[in-house]
C-alpha positions, 0 to 999 in steps of 0.5 A: 092906789097902784099895786104895792108891788111897785113900791120902791121898784120904779117899774114892773111888768107881769102878764099884760100889766105894768106899773111904776112910780113917776119921777115926780112921785105917785104911781101908775098902773096899766093893764092891756088885754086882748078882746075875745077871738070873735072881736080880733081885728075889730077891737084893737085892745082894752087898756085899763089904767089907774093913775095916782100921781102927785102933779097934774098931767097934760098930754097932746094926743095925735089923731089916729085911725081908730075910734076910742071909748073911755069908760071912767070910774074916777077922775075927770079929764079936760079936753081942748082942741090943740089948734082951736083952744076955744073948743074945750070940754070935760068928761069922765067917760067919752067917745072920741071919733076920728078927728082932723086935729089933735087933743090936749088932755089934762087931769089932776093926776088921778084917773081910773078907767078902761079905754077901748080902741076899735076900728071905724067899722066896729064903731059903726056897728056899736054906735050906728049912724051916731058915729057920723056925729062924732066928726072932730067931736068928743061926746059922752057915751050916754049920748050915743048909747043911752044913759041906762045902757052906759050906767049898767055897763059902768057898774058891771065894769067897776064891780068886776074882780080885776082887769081880765073880768072887765075885758070879758064884760066888754067882750059881751057888751060889744058882741051883743051890740054888733050882733044887731048892728046895721051892715057896713057898706062893702065899698066903704070897707074896701076904700078904707082898707085901700087908704090904710094900705097906702098910708093915705097916698091914694086919691079920692077920685081913684077910690071913687072911680074904682068902686063906680061911685061919685065922689059925693056919694063916697064922701057921704058914706064915709062921713056916716060910717067912718067919721071923716070924709076920705080926704080927712082920713088920708090926712090922718093916715099920712100924718101917722106914717110921718110920725112913725118915720120920724120916730124910727129915723136916725137922722130925722131928715124932714125933706126925705120923710116928707117925700116918702110920706106923700107931702109936696116938700118939708114945708108942706109937712110942717104946715100939716103938723101945725094945722093938726097938732099946733106945733112942728115935728121938732117941737112934738118930739122935743116934748116926747123926749121929756116924758116923765119916767116910764109912765104909759105914753102911746095909747096904741101899740106901734103908733106915735100918739102922745107927747107929754106937755109942760103944765105951765101954759094951758093953751100953748103947744108949740 
């Protein structure tokens, strides 16, 4: 259950923790913690969560430029590809690499665990070449790290006395993995940062020519060390840019946003939304406008990552 401090208050917040009650009953708790100084800029944040809601939840999760590891203590999640509903799997813990398409996550209202968001460079250090196998996939952490390693980590996290202590457990684990990791290619690091800087509006040819590599060599290195080829990364970054523009715009002028974010026109932007999320921009933001109460929504600060979906139709998004 969530903290009793939330009872009757609707929502609350203190020292990186927030909690509250949903409009349809039940409660939730979210604890956001920053990593140790040595991990800043590599690990974005730790998010501890506990959901005890009265009804199931379905969320559309947008592809992002991070790799996420979820370490669950309770409650399985059912994941379905937002564009290809035949692709589905259930996990309590999982690693989600960079994806070309969105994910529909479903649970019965009860979840408890810790989510770790990290840069692709850090993920390559933690998971090694296995990161390349995560392209558009979800996997159990035990498949990448070993069953014994994950079991010990979960036990340490569950037994730790609170979210601060759990963050320190994760700090120690990640620093240990990174201390003996394979080196990250400097050319890949530069190309990735350039893609981020331009919000995906730089050509693969320009990147390859600048570092003196062939396009094939750059794509192979990106698949192994980032998780998607450069063109796929650019599409994710452009989509995130467009989502932020829609969120922050007063008029949500699709034609203007399309031009600003590197799409040929508004029709191109809408096609990209459908090919990635299975819905149009207007449908996506209509779902977001119906968020229930003050339940946690976006899983990355400053980004548009999530829309709550109705429970009725388990496959349809748009």
